[in-house]
Each structure stands twice: as C-alpha cells, then as structure tokens.
C-alpha positions as CSV (number, residue, x, y, z in Angstrom):
1,M,105.3,97.9,86.2
2,K,107.0,99.0,89.1
3,Y,105.2,99.0,92.4
4,Y,106.0,100.9,95.7
5,T,105.4,99.4,99.6
6,T,103.7,101.7,101.8
7,K,106.5,102.6,103.6
8,E,108.5,103.6,100.7
9,V,105.7,105.7,100.0
10,A,105.6,107.4,103.5
11,E,109.3,107.8,103.4
12,R,109.1,110.0,100.2
13,A,106.1,112.1,101.4
14,G,107.6,112.5,104.6
15,T,104.2,111.3,106.6
16,Q,103.5,108.1,108.7
17,P,102.7,105.1,107.4
18,A,99.4,104.9,109.0
19,I,98.7,108.2,107.1
20,T,99.7,106.5,103.6
21,R,97.6,103.1,104.2
22,R,94.5,105.2,105.4
23,W,95.2,107.6,102.2
24,A,95.4,104.1,100.2
25,M,92.4,102.4,101.7
26,E,89.9,105.7,100.5
27,H,91.6,106.2,97.3
28,G,91.7,102.4,95.9
29,V,95.0,101.6,95.8
30,S,95.1,98.3,94.8
31,F,96.6,95.6,97.6
32,I,97.0,91.8,98.1
33,G,95.6,89.7,101.1
34,E,93.3,90.7,104.1
35,G,93.1,92.2,107.5
36,L,96.1,92.8,109.0
37,R,97.8,90.8,106.0
38,K,96.5,93.5,103.4
39,T,99.7,94.7,101.6
40,Y,99.0,97.7,99.5
41,L,100.7,97.9,95.8
42,W,101.5,101.3,95.1
43,T,101.8,102.3,91.3
44,E,103.6,105.5,90.0
45,K,100.2,107.2,89.2
46,D,99.4,106.2,93.3
47,L,102.4,107.8,94.3
48,K,102.1,111.1,92.6
49,A,98.3,111.6,93.3
50,F,99.5,110.9,97.1
51,L,102.2,113.6,97.0
52,K,99.7,116.0,95.6
53,R,96.8,115.6,98.0
54,N,95.5,118.2,100.4
55,K,98.0,118.0,103.3
56,K,95.9,120.5,105.4
57,A,94.5,119.0,108.8
58,G,91.2,118.3,109.2
59,R,88.1,117.7,107.0
60,P,87.7,120.3,103.8
61,P,84.5,123.1,104.6
62,V,81.1,121.6,103.3
63,K,80.0,123.5,100.1
64,K,76.3,125.0,100.2
C-alpha cells in the first residue's frame, strides 16, 4: 500500500501543511509517533477525501 506524507498531500491540494495536519487529526488519518514527532500516513482514500473537503472559510452554519 502506498502512503503519502503530509507535505505531499498539502502540495497536491495547494494548501499549507498546517491545514492538512489539522484535517488529518480531525478525520482519523493513521499516524506513527507522538507529539511533535507525529507523522501522518495518508492513504489514497484519505487523500481523495481531503481533496473533496469543504473549502469554505469558517464553520458551517448550525442546522436548527
């Protein structure tokens, strides 16, 4: 299975690695290490989901 680095995913998506790391943390992308040494292991499925994400700034409106 091929894995991508956070930097590779950020470059493909045209975004900053910090945004990519935050998305990975919130969406359960697999990782190794802890704290500052944490390295995310992006699969093809993770990459496709990230590329399809909602790119609008801010939080989505709350449904009533």
